[in-house]
C-alpha positions in Angstrom: -108.7 215.7 84.1 -109.2 213.0 86.7 -112.9 213.5 86.5 -113.0 213.0 82.7 -110.9 209.8 82.9 -113.1 208.5 85.7 -116.2 209.3 83.7 -114.9 207.5 80.6 -114.0 204.5 82.7 -117.5 204.4 84.2 -119.1 204.7 80.8 -117.0 201.9 79.4 -117.8 199.6 82.4 -121.5 200.3 82.0 -121.3 199.5 78.2 -119.5 196.3 78.8 -122.0 195.2 81.5 -124.9 196.0 79.2 -123.4 193.9 76.3 -122.7 191.0 78.7 -126.3 191.1 79.9 -127.6 190.8 76.3 -125.4 187.8 75.7 -126.9 185.7 78.5 -130.6 185.4 78.4 -132.3 182.8 80.6 -135.4 180.8 80.5 -136.9 178.1 82.7 -139.5 175.4 82.1 -140.8 172.1 83.4 -139.3 168.8 82.1 -140.5 165.4 83.4 -137.8 163.1 84.7 -136.8 161.2 87.8 -133.0 160.7 88.3 -129.5 161.7 87.6 -129.5 159.8 84.3 -132.5 161.9 83.3 -130.6 165.0 84.2 -127.7 164.0 82.0 -130.0 163.1 79.1 -132.2 166.3 79.4 -129.2 168.7 79.6 -127.4 167.0 76.7 -130.6 167.2 74.5 -131.1 170.9 75.3 -127.4 171.7 74.6 -127.8 170.2 71.1 -130.0 173.2 70.1 -128.1 176.0 68.4 -128.0 179.1 70.6 -128.1 177.2 73.9 -125.1 178.1 76.0 -125.9 176.0 79.0 -128.7 173.9 80.4 -129.3 172.8 83.9 -132.1 170.5 85.1 -133.1 170.3 88.8 -134.2 166.8 89.8 -136.3 168.1 92.8 -138.2 170.9 91.0 -138.2 169.3 87.5 -137.3 172.7 86.1 -134.8 173.1 83.3 -132.9 176.4 83.3 -131.5 177.4 79.9 -129.0 180.1 79.2 -128.7 181.4 75.7 -125.7 182.9 73.9 -126.1 185.8 71.5 -129.6 185.3 70.0 -132.4 183.4 71.7 -133.1 180.1 70.0 -136.5 178.7 69.1 -137.9 177.6 72.5 -140.0 175.0 70.9 -136.9 173.4 69.3 -135.5 172.9 72.8 -138.8 171.2 73.9 -138.7 169.0 70.8 -135.1 168.0 71.3 -135.9 167.0 74.9 -139.1 165.1 73.8 -137.0 163.2 71.2 -135.0 161.6 74.0 -138.1 160.5 75.9 -139.0 163.4 78.3 -142.3 165.3 78.3 -142.4 169.0 78.7 -145.6 171.1 79.1 -145.4 172.0 75.4 -144.3 168.8 73.7 -145.1 165.2 74.7 -142.5 162.6 74.0 -143.4 159.8 71.5 -144.4 156.6 73.3 -141.5 154.8 71.5 -139.0 157.3 72.9 -140.5 157.1 76.4 -140.4 153.3 76.3 -136.6 153.3 75.5 -135.9 155.0 78.9 -134.3 152.9 81.6 -136.7 151.7 84.4 -135.4 154.3 86.9 -136.2 157.1 84.4 -139.9 156.2 84.0 -141.9 159.1 85.2 -145.7 159.7 85.4 -146.7 160.9 81.9 -148.2 164.3 81.5 -151.9 164.5 80.6 -152.3 166.4 77.3 -155.7 167.6 76.4 -156.6 168.2 72.8 -157.0 171.8 71.9 -160.0 172.6 69.7 
């Protein structure tokens, strides 16, 4: 009897762990920026995209780590939201007007985008 109860408990724990792993999917990508104000702006923009549970940008590595809840959102939508507030990613370049609105301490070296034929 104890063996059956223990087996059922183990199966339940494995099932719950599996479901939790599906709920949190992570992705990481480069976002240009310089300071703490950039960090706040980038994370806020990423968090506006539906399906993003949490976003964390590292000033040193320039990498944004995004955790998703439930279903994975459109990654390009995250890149676009970040570009709209003035920060380049490797997929989407911010419009010059958005970049120009950044405070002086947030000005970073713009990424070089080559036209794809």
